[in-house]
C-alpha positions in Angstrom: 23.2 19.3 2.2 19.6 19.5 1.7 17.5 16.5 0.4 14.0 16.3 -0.8 11.9 12.9 -0.4 8.7 12.8 -2.4 6.4 9.8 -2.1 3.2 8.7 -4.3 1.3 5.5 -3.4 1.2 4.0 -6.7 3.3 4.2 -10.0 0.2 5.9 -12.1 0.0 8.9 -9.4 1.6 12.0 -10.3 4.2 13.4 -8.0 4.2 16.8 -9.8 2.8 18.8 -7.0 5.4 17.5 -4.4 8.3 18.1 -7.0 7.1 21.8 -7.5 7.0 22.4 -3.8 10.8 20.9 -3.6 11.9 23.2 -6.5 10.4 26.4 -4.9 12.3 25.6 -1.7 15.5 25.5 -3.8 16.2 21.8 -3.8 17.9 20.2 -6.6 16.4 17.5 -8.6 19.4 15.3 -8.1 19.0 15.6 -4.5 15.5 14.5 -4.5 14.5 10.9 -3.9 11.0 9.5 -5.1 9.3 6.4 -4.1 6.1 5.2 -5.9 4.6 2.9 -3.3 2.6 2.6 -0.3 3.6 4.3 2.9 2.6 1.5 5.2 6.2 1.1 6.1 9.7 2.4 5.4 11.1 -0.8 3.4 11.2 1.5 0.2 14.0 1.7 -2.4 14.8 5.4 -2.5 14.1 5.8 1.0 16.8 3.6 2.2 19.1 5.0 -0.6 18.5 8.6 1.1 19.0 7.1 4.6 22.3 6.0 3.4 23.2 9.5 2.1 21.9 11.4 5.2 24.4 12.6 7.6 24.9 14.8 10.7 23.9 18.5 9.8 22.0 17.6 6.7 18.4 18.7 6.1 15.6 16.4 4.8 12.5 18.0 3.2 9.2 16.4 2.9 6.0 18.4 1.7 3.7 16.5 4.4 4.0 14.1 7.0 2.0 11.4 5.4 4.6 11.6 2.4 7.0 10.4 5.0 4.9 7.5 5.9 1.6 6.4 7.2 2.5 4.1 10.1 2.3 6.0 13.5 4.5 3.9 15.6 7.3 3.9 12.5 7.0 7.6 11.8 8.0 8.5 15.5 10.7 6.1 15.4 12.3 7.3 12.1 11.9 11.2 13.4 13.7 10.2 16.5 16.5 8.3 14.7 17.1 11.0 12.2 16.8 13.8 14.6 18.4 12.7 17.8 20.7 9.6 16.8 22.0 10.9 13.4 21.4 14.6 14.0 19.6 15.3 11.0 17.1 18.4 10.4 13.7 17.7 9.0 11.3 20.4 7.5 7.8 19.7 6.8 6.6 22.3 4.3 3.1 22.3 5.0 3.4 22.3 8.7 6.1 24.9 9.8 6.0 23.7 13.5 7.5 20.6 12.2 10.8 22.1 11.2 13.5 21.0 13.7 15.8 24.0 12.6 13.4 26.2 14.5 12.8 26.2 18.3 15.9 24.0 19.3 15.1 24.7 23.0 13.1 22.4 25.3 9.7 24.0 24.4 10.2 23.9 20.8 11.3 20.3 21.0 8.0 19.6 23.0 5.8 21.4 20.6 7.5 19.7 17.5 7.2 16.2 19.2 3.6 16.9 20.0 2.5 18.0 16.8 4.2 15.1 15.2 2.7 12.7 17.3 -1.0 14.3 16.7 -0.5 14.2 12.9 1.1 10.7 13.0 -1.9 9.3 14.7 -4.3 11.2 12.1 -2.7 9.9 9.1 -2.7 6.2 10.7 -6.5 6.7 12.1 -7.4 7.8 8.4 -5.7 4.9 7.0 -7.5 2.5 9.3 -10.9 4.3 8.6 -10.3 3.7 4.7 -9.6 0.1 5.4 -13.0 -0.3 7.5 -14.9 1.6 5.0 -13.6 -0.7 2.2 -14.3 -4.0 4.4 -17.9 -2.7 5.3 -18.5 -1.8 1.5 -17.5 -5.2 0.6 -19.6 -7.0 3.2 -22.6 -4.8 2.0 -22.0 -5.7 -1.4 -21.8 -9.3 -0.7 -25.1 -9.2 1.3 -26.7 -7.8 -2.0 -25.3 -10.7 -3.9 -22.6 -9.0 -5.6 -19.7 -11.7 -6.3 -16.1 -10.6 -6.3 -13.2 -12.0 -8.2 -13.5 -13.8 -11.9 -16.8 -15.0 -13.1 -17.2 -18.7 -13.0 -16.2 -20.7 -16.1 -19.0 -21.6 -17.9 -20.0 -25.3 -18.3 -19.0 -26.7 -21.9 -21.3 -28.0 -24.0 -20.2 -31.7 -23.6 -20.1 -31.6 -19.8 -23.0 -33.8 -19.0 -21.9 -36.3 -21.6 -18.3 -36.3 -20.5 -19.5 -36.4 -16.7 -21.7 -39.5 -17.3 -18.3 -41.1 -18.9 -16.4 -40.2 -15.7 -19.0 -41.3 -13.4 -19.2 -44.9 -15.1 -15.4 -44.8 -14.6 -15.1 -45.1 -18.6 -12.3 -42.2 -18.7 -10.1 -40.8 -15.9 -10.7 -37.5 -14.2 -7.5 -36.1 -16.1 -9.0 -37.2 -19.5 -12.8 -35.9 -18.5 -11.1 -32.5 -17.7 -9.2 -32.3 -20.9 -12.3 -33.2 -23.1 -14.3 -30.4 -21.6 -11.1 -28.0 -21.8 -11.0 -27.5 -18.2 -8.4 -27.5 -15.3 -8.7 -31.0 -13.3 -9.6 -29.1 -10.1 -12.4 -27.1 -12.0 -13.9 -30.0 -13.7 -14.2 -31.9 -10.3 -15.7 -29.0 -8.3 -18.3 -28.6 -11.1 -19.0 -32.3 -11.0 -19.3 -32.1 -7.3 -21.7 -28.9 -7.6 -23.7 -30.8 -10.1 -24.2 -33.6 -8.1 -25.1 -31.5 -4.7 -27.4 -29.1 -6.3 -28.1 -30.3 -9.8 -26.3 -27.5 -11.1 -22.6 -26.6 -12.2 
């Protein structure tokens, strides 16, 4: 039996290109499993269903190694589990060297394993590089004064009046917050900020 596996990183991405590649290789739509989530691990609904289907002698087809996953060690572990323990063949369409039906001798297996390790390493390195660039971009933006998250809630017009009543203990913190239309914690933090800096 031949199965296809397709993965896109999020629900709004299009899997059409991968599906076309599956169809071009004669894989029936009913035998294609599609996940719409990150490849950081193998805890994916459709992938787990596919694993329950696969048995000795079956063929698993993916378009590229990064569609299988992005975690270097987990890709290698999955590859070995499928090919050595469960005797399933794997074909990576855009990398003919990664087709376990070819070169079943020692040299073929060595080349396949070597290419797999290199590609898996590259996939993980790219993922880590993206993370690093994102972190550097956020740090640079913060250094320029860019603020992330929701903008602070504006202080209501009656804030100063209610604040004075609360400071005189004429009203409770809960009442003060309600009068200003603010959550209790927000009112308190703005009151502290006003006390520390003269603003809120």
